[in-house]
MDTraj code that builds the backbone (N, CA, C; nanometers):
import mdtraj as md
import numpy as np

residues = "MET THR THR VAL HIS ILE TYR THR VAL THR LYS GLN PRO ALA THR ARG PHE ARG VAL PRO ASP PHE HIS GLY TRP VAL ARG ASN ALA LYS ARG ARG LEU LEU TRP CYS ARG SER CYS GLU ARG GLN ARG TRP ALA GLN ASN LEU VAL VAL GLN ALA TYR TYR ASP ASP VAL ARG PHE TYR CYS ARG SER GLY HIS GLY CYS ALA LYS".split()
xyz = np.array([
    [7.9832, 13.3795, 4.6937],
    [8.0468, 13.2803, 4.7783],
    [8.1665, 13.3461, 4.8481],
    [8.1774, 13.3247, 4.9771],
    [8.2858, 13.3819, 5.0554],
    [8.3865, 13.2730, 5.0902],
    [8.5131, 13.3048, 5.0757],
    [8.6195, 13.2120, 5.1108],
    [8.6924, 13.2650, 5.2325],
    [8.7152, 13.1774, 5.3297],
    [8.7870, 13.2155, 5.4510],
    [8.9289, 13.1620, 5.4415],
    [9.0257, 13.2476, 5.4654],
    [9.1661, 13.2073, 5.4640],
    [9.2203, 13.2169, 5.6056],
    [9.2719, 13.1079, 5.6570],
    [9.3341, 13.1077, 5.7891],
    [9.4824, 13.0856, 5.7682],
    [9.5608, 13.1829, 5.8096],
    [9.7053, 13.1741, 5.7953],
    [9.7633, 13.1240, 5.9256],
    [9.8493, 13.0287, 5.9169],
    [9.9052, 12.9676, 6.0362],
    [10.0544, 12.9441, 6.0204],
    [10.1199, 12.9242, 6.1313],
    [10.2617, 12.8908, 6.1347],
    [10.2706, 12.7478, 6.1862],
    [10.3734, 12.6740, 6.1497],
    [10.3885, 12.5374, 6.1981],
    [10.3979, 12.5355, 6.3507],
    [10.3735, 12.4198, 6.4098],
    [10.3786, 12.4086, 6.5561],
    [10.5168, 12.4455, 6.6071],
    [10.5180, 12.5183, 6.7188],
    [10.6417, 12.5682, 6.7771],
    [10.6427, 12.5377, 6.9266],
    [10.7597, 12.5331, 6.9885],
    [10.7654, 12.5134, 7.1336],
    [10.6985, 12.6307, 7.2058],
    [10.6274, 12.6018, 7.3126],
    [10.5559, 12.7062, 7.3870],
    [10.6504, 12.7965, 7.4663],
    [10.7757, 12.7581, 7.4785],
    [10.8703, 12.8407, 7.5529],
    [10.9237, 12.9571, 7.4698],
    [10.9170, 12.9457, 7.3382],
    [10.9633, 13.0536, 7.2497],
    [10.8990, 13.0343, 7.1129],
    [10.8135, 13.1300, 7.0731],
    [10.7435, 13.1166, 6.9454],
    [10.7135, 13.2524, 6.8845],
    [10.6847, 13.2495, 6.7575],
    [10.6479, 13.3710, 6.6828],
    [10.5011, 13.3634, 6.6454],
    [10.4373, 13.4792, 6.6464],
    [10.2982, 13.4922, 6.6043],
    [10.2982, 13.5724, 6.4745],
    [10.2230, 13.5288, 6.3722],
    [10.2192, 13.6044, 6.2469],
    [10.1773, 13.7504, 6.2708],
    [10.2383, 13.8405, 6.1987],
    [10.2108, 13.9848, 6.2062],
    [10.2414, 14.0456, 6.3426],
    [10.3205, 13.9777, 6.4230],
    [10.3646, 14.0302, 6.5523],
    [10.5162, 14.0328, 6.5479],
    [10.5743, 14.1480, 6.5680],
    [10.7191, 14.1612, 6.5557],
    [10.7869, 14.1117, 6.6828],
    [10.8773, 14.0182, 6.6679],
    [10.9505, 13.9662, 6.7825],
    [10.9024, 13.8281, 6.8252],
    [10.9590, 13.7841, 6.9332],
    [10.9325, 13.6511, 6.9862],
    [10.8510, 13.6597, 7.1142],
    [10.7674, 13.5594, 7.1376],
    [10.6953, 13.5456, 7.2641],
    [10.7699, 13.4398, 7.3433],
    [10.8009, 13.4704, 7.4675],
    [10.8756, 13.3756, 7.5514],
    [10.7990, 13.3461, 7.6787],
    [10.8010, 13.2204, 7.7188],
    [10.7416, 13.1751, 7.8443],
    [10.8461, 13.0983, 7.9226],
    [10.8437, 13.1122, 8.0535],
    [10.9320, 13.0320, 8.1387],
    [10.8936, 12.8851, 8.1235],
    [10.9908, 12.7957, 8.1358],
    [10.9660, 12.6523, 8.1186],
    [10.8566, 12.6000, 8.2105],
    [10.8504, 12.6525, 8.3317],
    [10.7536, 12.6030, 8.4308],
    [10.6286, 12.6912, 8.4418],
    [10.6058, 12.7769, 8.3440],
    [10.4827, 12.8568, 8.3448],
    [10.3660, 12.7655, 8.3098],
    [10.2564, 12.7782, 8.3840],
    [10.1389, 12.6967, 8.3581],
    [10.0523, 12.7618, 8.2508],
    [10.0222, 12.6849, 8.1459],
    [9.9375, 12.7299, 8.0359],
    [9.8296, 12.6244, 8.0130],
    [9.7165, 12.6658, 7.9604],
    [9.6057, 12.5733, 7.9368],
    [9.6205, 12.5000, 7.8036],
    [9.6117, 12.3666, 7.8091],
    [9.6120, 12.2844, 7.6875],
    [9.4711, 12.2862, 7.6287],
    [9.4615, 12.3108, 7.5011],
    [9.3314, 12.3187, 7.4338],
    [9.2633, 12.1824, 7.4236],
    [9.3411, 12.0737, 7.4127],
    [9.2837, 11.9403, 7.3945],
    [9.2308, 11.8797, 7.5243],
    [9.3149, 11.8744, 7.6264],
    [9.2750, 11.8082, 7.7515],
    [9.2195, 11.9056, 7.8551],
    [9.2248, 12.0350, 7.8251],
    [9.1734, 12.1400, 7.9135],
    [9.2319, 12.1327, 8.0541],
    [9.3628, 12.1084, 8.0595],
    [9.4359, 12.1070, 8.1859],
    [9.5522, 12.2038, 8.1760],
    [9.5969, 12.2497, 8.2913],
    [9.7156, 12.3339, 8.2922],
    [9.8390, 12.2459, 8.2854],
    [9.9320, 12.2833, 8.1991],
    [10.0568, 12.2097, 8.1813],
    [10.1716, 12.3089, 8.1773],
    [10.2912, 12.2601, 8.2082],
    [10.4094, 12.3448, 8.1983],
    [10.4366, 12.3778, 8.0517],
    [10.4856, 12.4969, 8.0278],
    [10.5143, 12.5417, 7.8913],
    [10.6135, 12.4488, 7.8202],
    [10.7080, 12.3918, 7.8952],
    [10.8063, 12.3023, 7.8326],
    [10.7425, 12.1753, 7.7763],
    [10.6198, 12.1419, 7.8186],
    [10.5502, 12.0226, 7.7714],
    [10.4408, 12.0536, 7.6693],
    [10.4419, 12.1770, 7.6175],
    [10.3391, 12.2184, 7.5221],
    [10.4008, 12.2676, 7.3916],
    [10.3195, 12.2617, 7.2873],
    [10.3533, 12.3247, 7.1599],
    [10.2449, 12.4278, 7.1298],
    [10.2757, 12.5200, 7.0415],
    [10.1842, 12.6279, 7.0065],
    [10.1466, 12.6181, 6.8605],
    [10.0185, 12.6391, 6.8333],
    [9.9719, 12.6571, 6.6964],
    [9.9261, 12.8018, 6.6901],
    [10.0025, 12.8858, 6.6226],
    [9.9748, 13.0298, 6.6181],
    [9.9030, 13.0660, 6.4894],
    [9.7833, 13.1201, 6.5025],
    [9.7060, 13.1686, 6.3895],
    [9.7162, 13.3207, 6.3866],
    [9.6691, 13.3831, 6.2834],
    [9.6783, 13.5286, 6.2764],
    [9.5914, 13.5949, 6.3826],
    [9.4888, 13.5258, 6.4328],
    [9.3987, 13.5854, 6.5305],
    [9.3862, 13.5060, 6.6605],
    [9.4658, 13.4018, 6.6780],
    [9.4538, 13.3170, 6.7966],
    [9.5835, 13.2402, 6.8187],
    [9.6085, 13.2060, 6.9430],
    [9.7232, 13.1226, 6.9796],
    [9.6692, 13.0077, 7.0631],
    [9.6960, 12.8838, 7.0202],
    [9.6432, 12.7663, 7.0905],
    [9.7573, 12.6760, 7.1348],
    [9.7478, 12.6318, 7.2584],
    [9.8496, 12.5442, 7.3157],
    [9.7976, 12.4010, 7.3183],
    [9.8861, 12.3066, 7.2845],
    [9.8536, 12.1637, 7.2847],
    [9.9675, 12.0875, 7.3510],
    [9.9353, 11.9715, 7.4103],
    [10.0383, 11.8880, 7.4715],
    [10.1363, 11.8412, 7.3650],
    [10.2640, 11.8448, 7.4006],
    [10.3677, 11.7939, 7.3119],
    [10.3581, 11.6423, 7.3082],
    [10.3902, 11.5822, 7.1996],
    [10.3840, 11.4373, 7.1831],
    [10.4607, 11.3678, 7.2961],
    [10.3940, 11.2765, 7.3650],
    [10.4570, 11.2043, 7.4755],
    [10.4507, 11.2765, 7.6092],
    [10.3850, 11.3937, 7.6130],
    [10.3748, 11.4722, 7.7363],
    [10.2311, 11.5158, 7.7594],
    [10.1486, 11.4270, 7.8085],
    [10.0098, 11.4630, 7.8367],
    [9.9141, 11.3945, 7.7435],
    [9.8174, 11.4696, 7.6945],
    [9.7090, 11.4107, 7.6155],
    [9.7552, 11.3632, 7.4781],
    [9.8588, 11.4253, 7.4229],
    [9.9176, 11.3862, 7.2927],
    [9.8173, 11.3864, 7.1793],
    [9.7249, 11.4821, 7.1778],
    [9.6284, 11.4929, 7.0685],
    [9.6755, 11.5925, 6.9676],
])
top = md.Topology()
chain = top.add_chain()
for i, resn in enumerate(residues, 1):
    res = top.add_residue(resn, chain, resSeq=i)
    for name in ("N", "CA", "C"):
        top.add_atom(name, md.element.get_by_symbol(name[0]), res)
traj = md.Trajectory(xyz[None], top)
């Protein structure tokens, strides 16, 4: 039996976030357009949060700003 472990960090603002096993911070301008994973639309970074996994980074609308999923 194989067990899969996914390591994640809590949701962070898309304008400044850390990725596991990556040294330093990732920064985006507030008005940079990024794709929301839930609604599949481009949104400003200031209206998104990031869920950073060890092998992927996913952007979602911040609560009250867009799809809110």
